[in-house]
C-alpha positions, 0 to 999 in steps of 0.5 A, spaced: 395 592 796 387 593 798 385 593 805 381 588 808 375 592 811 371 585 813 374 579 817 371 572 819 367 572 813 368 570 805 367 575 800 364 574 793 361 568 795 353 567 797 353 565 804 347 563 809 348 568 815 345 563 820 350 558 818 356 563 820 356 562 827 354 556 831 351 554 838 355 552 844 352 549 850 351 554 856 354 560 852 354 566 847 358 565 841 360 572 837 363 573 831 365 580 829 365 581 821 367 589 822 368 594 827 370 601 826 368 608 829 362 608 824 359 601 824 360 594 828 357 588 825 357 582 829 353 575 829 351 572 835 349 565 837 345 564 844 344 558 847 337 557 851 337 562 857 343 566 855 343 573 855 346 580 854 344 584 860 342 591 860 346 596 857 347 603 853 350 604 846 352 611 843 350 608 836 343 605 834 343 598 833 339 593 829 337 586 831 336 581 825 333 575 828 336 569 824 334 563 828 330 561 834 326 566 838 329 572 843 326 577 847 329 584 846 328 589 852 328 596 850 327 601 856 321 598 859 318 594 853 319 587 852 319 584 845 319 577 842 323 576 836 323 570 831 327 568 825 326 573 820 324 579 825 328 586 825 328 591 831 332 597 832 334 599 839 335 606 839 342 609 842 342 612 849 337 607 851 338 601 855 337 595 852 338 587 853 337 581 849 335 574 852 334 567 848 328 564 850 330 558 846 337 558 842 337 564 838 342 567 833 342 574 831 346 579 826 347 586 830 349 592 826 350 598 830 351 605 827 355 610 830 354 618 830 359 621 825 
């Protein structure tokens, strides 16, 4: 019997990533696709004004903006990301995400071996 590595996502099917998670008023909605000691894959939908406050991670994180506009803070720098943009948040560096409008992103975190 094969072991399922990913969850909450159809396999062998073309998908539109931004449609796999929905906005909810006043909330951040997340959907974990995979999580283990090496990698974490999570979809997020932020309502306007919602944020993940500053924190650090042991892994390098890639934010792929899927819809809307968000503000990513890395260290002391702020970056605006729009649908189609990608930014890397390096490990052990404080970072945060704020939805300047409704914002969806795919977060990929790769942890050291």
